[in-house]
N, C-alpha and C positions, 0 to 999 in steps of 0.2 A: 265442593271442589270445583264445580262448573263455574261458580261465581268468581272464585279465585283465579281461574284460568282466564276468564273474561277480563278481570282487572288487569292482569299482566299484558294481555293483548291491547287493551284500551290505552294504558299508559305508556306502553312501548311505542305506540304510533300516535301519541297525542298531538305531536306537532303538525301532523297532517290533517287533523280534524278541522273542519271549517270553523271560523270564529264568528260566524254570523249569529247575532242574538238581538233580542229586543232591547233598545236603549232609549230612555227618555221619551220625548214626544216626537221623535223623528220617524218612528215606524209604527206599525199596527199595534194597538193595545194588547198587552199580554193578559190573558184570562188566568190570573194567578190562582194556582192550587199549591199552597205552600205549607212547609213545616218550619218551625223555629229550630235552629241548631245553635248550640252553645259554642263558645270559643274552644272549650276542651274537645268537642267533637270535631270541629273543622280543622283543628290544628294537629289532629291525629290522622295519619295517612290512611290507615286501614278503615277507620270510620268514615272519613271523607270519601274514599272509594266506594264504600257501601252506599252512601246516600247519592252519589253520582249514578251508581247502578240503578238505584230505586227510581230516580228521576227519568232514566232512559227506558224503564220498564213498567211504568204505572201512570196514574193521573198526575202525579207530582211533577211540577215544572219550574218551581221556584223555591228559594230558601231565604229565611230571615236570619241574618247573623248579627252579632253584637259589634257595634263600633264603640259605643260608650256604655259600660254596664252600670248596674245599680250600685256598684262599689265606687262610682264616680271616676273610674279610670278608663282611658282609652285602651283598646285591646292590642294596639300596635304602636310603634314609635312615631310620635307626631312631630311635625316641624313647627307647629304653632307656638309662638313665644310664650303665651299665657299658660299653655298646657305644660310646656317644658319647665317654665319657672316654678310651677306648682308641683312638678314631678308627677303629674296626673296621667301617666301612661305606663303601659307595660310592654314587654316584647313578646307577648304570648302568641301573637298571630302574624304570620307572613301574609298580609292582606292581599298583596298583588298576586301572589302565587295562588291563593284560594280563589280569588275572583277570576283569574285567568283560566283555571281548571273548570270552574263552573261555566264560564262563557264558552269555552271550547266544546262543552257538552250541551250547549243551548239552554242553559239554566239561568233564569232571571234572578238577580241578587238584590235583596233589600237590606239596607243597613239600618239597624235599630240603634237609636240614640236615647238613652234614659236621660231625662231632662232635669227636673227640679228635685227629685228625691236623691240626695247625694250625701253620703256619710263622710266624704273625704274633703271636698273643696271648701265647704263652709268653715272648716277648722284652719284653712290656709288663708281664706279670704272672708274674714268675719263680716265685712261690710256688704258682702253679697248674700248674706244669709237672712232667713226669717228670724226675727227676734220675738221674745215673749213680751208681755206688757211691762216688764221691768227692765227691758233692754238687754236681757241675757239671750244667749243662743237658744233658740227653740229646738226642742227634740220631741219627736213623735212618741207614741206609746211604746214602740220598740227601741227607743233610745237614739234614733237617728236624726240628725239635723237636715234641713232642707234649704236649697237655694231659693231666693226670692223671685217668684214669677213676675213681679212688677219691676224688677231691676233691669234696665236696658243694657248694662254691661254684661249681665248674665245672658241676655238674648244674643249679644254679639259673640260671646264665647261659644255658645251652642251652635250658632249658625256658621261660625268659622270652622268648627269641627265637621259640620255637614258638608261644607264646601270642599274641605280637604278629602273627605271620604268620596265624594262624587268625582274628584280629580283622580282618584285611584281606581275608578272604573265601576263604582257601584251604580246600579240602575235606578235606585229609588232610596229616599231617606224616609224612615219611619220614626216619628217622635213618640216616645213612650213616657209615662209619668209626666205628661204635659197637663199638670193640674196642681192644685193646692193640697196640703195634707188634710186629713179629716180632723179638723180643729175648729173651735168656735171663733168668736169675733175678738178675742183678747190678744191677737197677734199684732206685731208691729212690722209693717211692710216698708217702712221708710218714707212712705207717702200715702196720701189718702186714697184708699181703694174702696169705692162705694159698692161696686158689683164685681165679684171675683172673676166672672167669666170674661169681663172686659179686658183684663190683663192677659189672660190666656189667648183670647182672640187677637189681641194686639201683637203678641209674640208671633203667632202664626202668620199674621199679615206682614210682619217684618221679615219673617223667613221667606215668604213668597216674593216680597219686593227684592230681596237680596239674591234670590235664586228663581228668577221668573220662568225659566224653561225646565226646571227640575221637576221630577215626579215626587210629590210630597204626600205623606200620609201620617196619620196619628192614631194611636190606640186610645180608646175611651171606655169608660165603664159601661157595661151592658145595661145597667139600670137606667142610664140617661135616655135610653130609647123610650122609656115609660115616664120617668119623673119629669116634672115641669118646674122651671125657675130654680134649678140647682138646689134642691132641699138638702143635698149632701154637702153643700158649701165647698165643693172642690174646684169650682170654676169651669165646669163642663156643662154646656147647654147645647143640645143637639141642633137647635135652630141656628146657632151661630158658629160652632166649632169647625164646621166643614167649609166655611165660605172661601177659604184660601188654600184648600187642599184638593188633591186629586181623589183621595180615598180617606174614609174614616173606617176604623175597625173596632166596632163595639165588641167588647169581650163578653160575649153572650154565654159564658160558662154557667150551666145550670146550677152548679154547686155554690155560686156566689149569690144566688137569689135567696131571699129570706123565705122561710116556710110561710105559706099562705099568701105569697106575693101575687098581686094582681097585675097581669100584663095583657094589654089589648082587650080589656074587659073579661079576661078569663083568670080565675083563681087557681094557683098551683099549690096544693097542700104540701107537697114535698118536691120541689123543683128538680132536684138531681135525678129523680126517678122518671122524669119526662123530658129527655133531651130534645126530642122533636118539637114538642109543644112550646117549650121555652124559647128555643131558637126561632122557630117559625113566627110566633106571635111577637117577639121582640123586634124582628126585622120588619114585619108588616106594620107595626106601630111606628117604627122609625121612618119607614118609607112614606107613610101617610103624613107624618109631621114635616119632613123636609120637602115633600112635594108642594107644600103650601108656601115655601120660602122662595121668593123670586131671585133668580140668579145663583142659586145654591150650586156650587161646583162639584162637591165631593160625591163619589159613589160609595155605596156600602160594600165593605169587604170584611165580613165578620171574622173575629178570632173564635175558634171553636175549642171545646174541651177534649183533651186526650190524656187525662189523668184521673185517678180515683181519689175522691175527696175523703180519705179515710180518717181525717181529723174531725169530721162531722159525727154526731151521735149515731150509734147503730140504728139502722132502719131509715136514716135520713140520706143515705148515699148508696150507690151501687158500684160494682166494678165496671170500669169503662174499658170495653174491649172493642173488637171490630164492629160489632152490631151497633153499639152506642155511637160510634163515629159515623157509621153509615146513616143513622137516623138524623144526625146533625147536618150532614152533607145534603140529604134529601130535603130537610127543612129549609136550608139556605136556597136551594134550587127552586123549591116550591114557592118561596117568598120572592123569587125573581132575582136572586143574587147568584151570579155565575162565577164568583170568586170567593175564596176562603183561605184561612190560615189556621193550622192546628198548633196548639201550645202544649208542650210537655217540657218542664224545666230540665229533666234528665234525658230528653230526646228518646224516650221509649214510646214507640208508636206501633200499634197493631197493624202491620203493613198490608194485611189482606183487605183492609178497608179501602185501599186505594187502587183496587182493580189491577193487580199484578199481571203483566202480560207474560 
C-alpha cells in the first residue's frame, strides 16, 4: 500500500521533477547498474511505476529496453522509409513517454537493437538474407532466417534505426545479435568473407562513423572472453569487437558454459553452480586480453544471469535467487568492473539483491 501511495504522489507531481540526467558524452559517465525490461513491462503503467520505484530505492539506476526485438520489428511507429515499406514496426510502445518518465526520475535508458537474427525482414528482403550453398534462404536450427552481416544495406538499415532511437532521447544504443548464426562454412554471404569477425567489426566501425558522439555498446557471448580466433564461427573476437564501442557486454551467464569448461586456467565441472567463479574468471580473462590491444576503446560491462536454467539436466543447475545475483555482482566488482546488467526475459528479478533502501 505504501508503494501505491508513493506512485500516486510521484506521478501526480512528475512535471515538477528535474529532468537532469546523464546523456551521451556530454556529462559524467553513468556507472550503469541495469536490468533488462521487455516492451510488455514498460508499456504497462503499473509495472513501469514499479521499476521506477525500484530505481529510486536501490542500486539500480538504468534500464535496457527494446527498440528492435528478435522478431525483427521495431517496438514503436517508425518514420524510416525502409521500416515502413516492410511494415517492420508495431505500435506497442509510446517510446517518448517511457523515455521521458525514466529521465524525469534520473534513470539512464539503453536502447537494445537486435541486429542480424531476424525471422521477419529476410522474408521481405530476400537479397538482404544469408543464403545456403544452394542459394536458398538459410534458416537456423530453430527455423529462423538471418540478415547478412556482410551486407552494407543491412548496416545502413540498422544504423538508421539507431539514429532514430537516439533522436527520441535514448542515452545509449546497445547492439544485440551482432554476430553470425552457429553454422559452418557452407553459407552464401553474397561476397567472399574470409574471416567472419571482419564483417562484424566493419559494421560496428560503420556505426561509429555514422554516430561519432553516441554511446554505443554491444552484447557478445561470454565464451569469447576465453576462446581465441572465433572457434564458434560467429564473428566475435574479443580483441577486435570493442574497438569502435564504448562498452562490450559479455553474457557471462554461468548456465551457458559447457560442463567442464576451462576459463582463465580454471576448470568448472558444473558452471551454473559457481556463478561467482565463472563471472570473475571470465572478466579477468577478458581484461587481460583487451589490455594488450593498443587503443582498445570499450570497457567491460557484463550481462549477468537472473534466471534459473531449468532446461539443463537435474543437478546441472540451481535456482537463481538473490544470493546467486549477489555473488555475480561481487564477482564483477572484484574483477574491476563497476557496471553490470541483469537479464531475465520475463523481468522477474529478486530485488533484495539490489540493496533496497
